[in-house]
BAKOL-44883 format. One record per atom (N, C-alpha, C): residue in three letters; x, y negated, z negated. Coordinates in steps of 0.02 Angstrom, whole numbers, plus 50000, padded with zeros to 5 digits. Example, Ala and Ser with C-alpha at 12.3 -4.5 7.8 and 13.67 -1.06 7.14 Angstrom:
REM BAKOL-44883
Ala506605028449610 Ala506155022549610 Ala506605016549610 Ser506425011249646 Ser506845005349643 Ser506454999849606 
This chain:
REM BAKOL-44883
Met500415006050000 Met500005000050000 Met500434993750000 Leu500974993649959 Leu501414987949956 Leu501754986850023 Leu501944992250057 Leu502264991850123 Leu501794988750174 Arg501154990550171 Arg500664987950217 Arg500584980350209 Ile500574977750146 Ile500514970650133 Ile501124966950159 Ala501724969750148 Ala502334966550171 Ala502354966250247 Ala502124971550280 Ala502114971650353 Ala501624966450380 Leu501034965750348 Leu500544960850369 Leu500824953750362 Gly501184952450307 Gly501494945950297 Gly502004944450351 Ser502384949350372 Ser502884948350425 Ser502544946850491 Ile501994950150505 Ile501624948950567 Ile501354941850569 Leu501074939550511 Leu500804932750509 Leu501344927550517 Val501914928450485 Val502474923750493 Val502704923750565 Gly502754929550595 Gly502954929950665 Gly502464926450711 Ala501814926950698 Ala501314923850741 Ala501374916250738 Val501504913450679 Val501564906250673 Val502204903850707 Ser502744907550700 Ser503374905350730 Ser503394906550806 Cys502934910450833 Cys502924911850905 Cys502374908050939 Gly502244901950920 Gly501754897850955 Gly501064898250925 Gly500984901350867 Gly500334901650834 Gly500164894750806 Thr499594894150776 Thr499374887750748 Thr499754886250684 Ala500104880750681 Ala500474878750622 Ala500024874150580 Leu500154873950516 Leu499784869550472 Leu499974862350487 Pro499504857650481 Pro499664850650494 Pro500144848150440 Ala500564843450459 Ala501034840550412 Ala500654836550360 Ala500904836550300 Ala500584832750246 Ala500664825250262 Pro500164821150245 Pro500214814050259 Pro500794810950219 Thr501104805850248 Thr501654802550214 Thr501454795950182 Gln500854793450198 Gln500614787350166 Gln499854787550165 Ala499574783450121 Ala498854782950114 Ala498554779950178 Ser497914780850186 Ser497544777650240 Ser496934774350208 Ile496864767750216 Ile496314764250183 Ile495854760850233 Thr495224760350212 Thr494714756650249 Thr494404751650200 Val494334745450221 Val494044740250178 Val493354738450206 Ser492864738150161 Ser492194736150183 Ser491894731350131 Val491384727650153 Val491044722850110 Val490304724450112 Ser489984724150053 Ser489254725150051 Ser488954720150003 Pro488344718050015 Pro487954719750075 Pro488274716350136 Asn488054718550193 Asn488304715650256 Asn487724714950304 Pro487494708850317 Pro487754702450293 Pro487544701050221 Val487874696150191 Val487704693650125 Val487194688150135 Thr486704687850091 Thr486214682350094 Thr486414677050043 Ala486504670950065 Ala486684665450020 Ala486114664049972 Gly486284661749914 Gly485774659449867 Gly485774651849866 Arg485184648949869 Arg485124641649863 Arg484974640149790 Cys485394636449759 Cys485324634849688 Cys484824629249679 Asn484264630649646 Asn483754625649635 Asn483464626749566 Pro483684623149515 Pro484144617549519 Pro484844619849537 Leu485304615049544 Leu485984616549564 Leu486324621349515 Cys486784625449541 Cys487174629949499 Cys487684625749461 Val487764627149397 Val488214623449355 Val488814627849338 Ala489404625749358 Ala490014629349342 Ala490224627849270 Ala490674631849243 Ala490904630949175 Ala491184623849163 Ser491464620849215 Ser491744614049209 Ser491204608649210 Gly490594610749224 Gly490044605849230 Gly489924603649301 Lys490344605549348 Lys490244603749418 Lys489634607349445 Leu489294604049492 Leu488674606649521 Leu488804609149592 Phe488484614749609 Phe488554617649675 Phe487864619649702 Pro487744618549767 Pro487094620049795 Pro486994627349817 Phe487534631149824 Phe487474637949851 Phe487864642949809 Glu487664649249815 Glu488024654649782 Glu488024660749829 Ala488534664949822 Ala488574671049861 Ala488874676449816 Ala488654682649825 Ala488894688249785 Ala488984694349831 Met489524698049820 Met489664703849863 Met490144708549828 Ser490224714449857 Ser490694719449833 Ser491174721149889 Val491814721949871 Val492324724249918 Val492494731349897 Ser492484736049945 Ser492654742949931 Ser493274744949971 Val493724748649938 Val494324751349970 Val494264758949967 Gln494204762050025 Gln494144769350031 Gln494804772250055 Glu495064777250019 Glu495684780550039 Glu495494787250070 Ser495814789050127 Ser495604795150163 Ser496174800050179 Ala496794798750157 Ala497344803250173 Ala497564807550113 Arg497154807450061 Arg497284811350000 Arg497914808949963 Ile498054802449968 Ile498604799349930 Ile498324793149896 Gly498324793149830 Gly498054787649792 Gly498504781549795 Gly498314776349759 Gly498714770249755 Gly498354764849717 Asn498664759049715 Asn498394753349678 Asn498244747549725 Val497694744149712 Val497544737949747 Val497934732549709 Asp498404729349743 Asp498844724449711 Asp498504717649704 Phe498124715649755 Phe497754709349752 Phe497224709349806 Ile496714705149795 Ile496194703849846 Ile496154696249853 Asn496224693749914 Asn496144686649929 Asn495514685749970 Val495114680849951 Val494474679449983 Val494494672350009 Thr494394671550075 Thr494404664850105 Thr493744663550141 Pro493304659350112 Pro492684657450145 Pro492824652050199 Val492474652550255 Val492534647750309 Val491824645450327 Thr491714638850328 Thr491054636150342 Thr490874636850416 Ala490244635450432 Ala490004635950501 Ala490384631350548 Asp490644625650523 Asp491014621050566 Asp491764622650568 Gly491974628250537 Gly492664630350539 Gly493104627850482 Thr492804624350434 Thr493194621950377 Thr493344627750330 Glu493974628650315 Glu494184633950269 Glu494134631350198 Leu493734634650156 Leu493674632750086 Leu494274635750048 Pro494424633049989 Pro494994635749951 Pro494914643349939 Met495484646749943 Met495504653949935 Met495374655949862 Leu495014661349854 Leu494944664549788 Leu495444670249786 Gly495874670449737 Gly496364675749732 Gly496254679949669 Tyr496224686449678 Tyr496134690949622 Tyr496744695649618 Gly497164694649567 Gly497744698849558 Gly497564705349524 Ser498044709749518 Ser497914716349489 Ser497664715749417 Asp497884710649380 Asp497654709749311 Asp496904708349309 Val496654704249355 Val495944702649358 Val495544708849381 Leu495814712449431 Leu495474718449455 Leu495384723449398 Val495914724449358 Val495874729149302 Val495394726549249 Gln495424720149235 Gln494984717149184 Gln494244718049202 Arg494084717049264 Arg493374717249285 Arg493134724149305 Ser493594728349330 Ser493384734949356 Ser493654740749315 Thr494014739349261 Thr494344744149217 Thr494944747649248 Thr495044746949312 Thr495634749749347 Thr495714746249414 Asn496314746749441 Asn496414744549510 Asn496664750549551 His496634756449521 His496874762549553 His496334765749596 Val496534768149654 Val496094771949699 Val496354779149697 Asn495944783749676 Asn496144790749675 Asn496214793449746 Pro496594798849756 Pro496634801849823 Pro495924803249849 Ser495794801249910 Ser495134801849942 Ser494584798349903 Gly494764793449862 Gly494284790049820 Gly494104783149845 Val493694779749805 Val493454773049823 Val493534768549762 Phe493774762449774 Phe493814757249724 Phe493334751749746 Thr492914749149700 Thr492444743849717 Thr492534738049669 Phe492564732049697 Phe492644725949657 Phe492074721149674 Tyr491694719149623 Tyr491144714449632 Tyr491374707349614 Phe491174702449654 Phe491314695549637 Phe490754691149664 Ala490704685149635 Ala490204680249656 Ala490514673349648 Phe490254668649686 Phe490514661849681 Phe489984656749700 Phe490064650749672 Phe489674644949692 Phe490064641249744 Tyr489724637649788 Tyr490094633849838 Tyr489664628249867 Ala490014623649901 Ala489704618149937 Ala490034617850005 Thr489644616350055 Thr489904615850123 Thr489934608650149 Gly489674604050110 Gly489654597150133 Gly489044595650176 Ala488614600650184 Ala488004599950224 Ala487474604350193 Asp486884604150221 Asp486334608250196 Asp486334614950234 Asn486904617950238 Asn486974624250276 Asn487424628950237 Pro487154634350208 Pro487554638850168 Pro487934644150208 Val487884643950274 Val488184649150316 Val488944649050310 Leu489234654950298 Leu489964655850293 Leu490164662150329 Val490804662650344 Val491134669050358 Val491634669850301 Val491614675550268 Val492074676850213 Val492584681950237 Asn493224679850237 Asn493774684250258 Asn494104687250197 Ile494184693750197 Ile494484697450142 Ile495164700150165 Asn495684698950126 Asn496344701850139 Asn496584704950073 Leu496864710950077 Leu497104714050016 Leu497744717850030 Gln498104719249975 Gln498704723249979 Gln498604729449936 Phe498834735149961 Phe498764741649928 Phe499444745049928 Thr499674747249871 Thr500294751049867 Thr500124758249848 Asp500284762949894 Asp500094769849880 Asp500574773049830 Asp500394779049807 Asp500784782549756 Asp501464784849781 Lys501594784149846 Lys502254785849874 Lys502674779649885 Gly502414773749866 Gly502784767549872 Gly502664763649936 Asn502244766049981 Asn502094762550043 Asn501624756750029 Val501754750950060 Val501334744950052 Val500914744150115 Leu500254744050106 Leu499794743250161 Leu499384736950151 Thr499114734250205 Thr498654728550201 Thr497984730750230 Gly497464727750205 Gly496794729150231 Gly496414722650238 Thr495974722350287 Thr495574716350299 Thr494854718150313 Ala494414713450301 Ala493704714050318 Ala493424707050321 Ser492864706250354 Ser492504699950357 Ser491764701350349 Val491414696550321 Val490694697150314 Val490384690250324 Asn489804690150355 Asn489424683950364 Asn488984682750303 Val488944676450282 Val488474674450231 Val487934670550267 Ala487324673150265 Ala486764670350303 Ala486314666150259 Asp485984661350291 Asp485494657150258 Asp484854661150249 Pro484604661850187 Pro483984665850178 Pro483394662750215 Lys483344656250212 Lys482854652450250 Lys483014645150241 Pro483024641550294 Pro483164634350287 Pro482644631150242 Pro482854626250202 Pro482384623050157 Pro481904618550196 Ala481334617250166 Ala480874612450196 Ala481214605650196 Ser480974601250239 Ser481274594650243 Ser481304591550174 Asp481894589550154 Asp482004586850088 Asp482494581050094 Ser482294575250073 Ser482734569450078 Ser483214568950019 Ser483184573749974 Ser483624573749916 Ser484344574349937 Ser484784571049902 Ser485504571449917 Ser485834576949877 Ser485454580849838 Ser485754585749794 Ser486134591149832 Leu485974592349895 Leu486324597549932 Leu486914594749972 Arg487044588449965 Arg487604585450001 Arg488214584849957 Ala488344589949918 Ala488924590049873 Ala489554590549915 Pro490124588549886 Pro490754589049923 Pro490904596349941 Val491274597349994 Val491474604050015 Val491934606849962 Gly491834613049944 Gly492314616049898 Gly492064622149862 Ile492534625149827 Ile492404631049787 Ile492964631249735 Leu492824633649677 Leu493334634049625 Leu493394641249602 Ala493974644149611 Ala494084651149593 Ala493984652349519 Ala494204647749478 Ala494144648749406 Ala493424648449382 Glu492984645549423 Glu492304644649401 Glu491834650049427 Glu492044653849476 Glu491584658549507 Glu491374664149459 Ala491764665749410 Ala491604671249364 Ala491004669549320 His490814663349318 His490274661149273 His489604660849308 Leu489534664349363 Leu488924664049404 Leu488304665549362 Val488294671049327 Val487694673049290 Val487604668749227 Glu488154667849189 Glu488094664449125 Glu487914657149132 Ser488134653849184 Ser488044646649187 Ser487494644349234 Arg487114648949260 Arg486554647049304 Arg486034643549261 Lys485874637349278 Lys485384633549237 Lys484824630949281 
């Protein structure tokens, strides 16, 4: 019986070395896909205006989640996520930057397990300088896999106007263009 098993093993090794099907090589680096949800994002019109922790007022708000999916069975860490909103007229608002410390603080980890998913939720108040909440939000991130390879990932999402407001001569929506990274975390607590 032992001789039969040894002979079968030799035949299998011979078949692979003589043009048989070889096993695929193990991946040498992670493979990531970045997505944003919902897609598109629906802007919120603050009525009354959204109040940031600093007391500044903003007419609009947006909330979304960024997901990083790993598919090569090699885990890693999300090093940072940078978020750059761009208005309908092409004006780039100040970037929101989330380092690994913030990712860990808000999500309990910045690690993506092999074939796993990491999701980071964020929200922000903003002003476009007009009565138009439409944005394109560009996401850029860096990921270092468990083998030391550094990868970048990108995604974009549109922020749509839920419905244009009725004619309103109020100047409350004509706030200066801008966004404050330090204030966006207070979306829920400071809504008044």
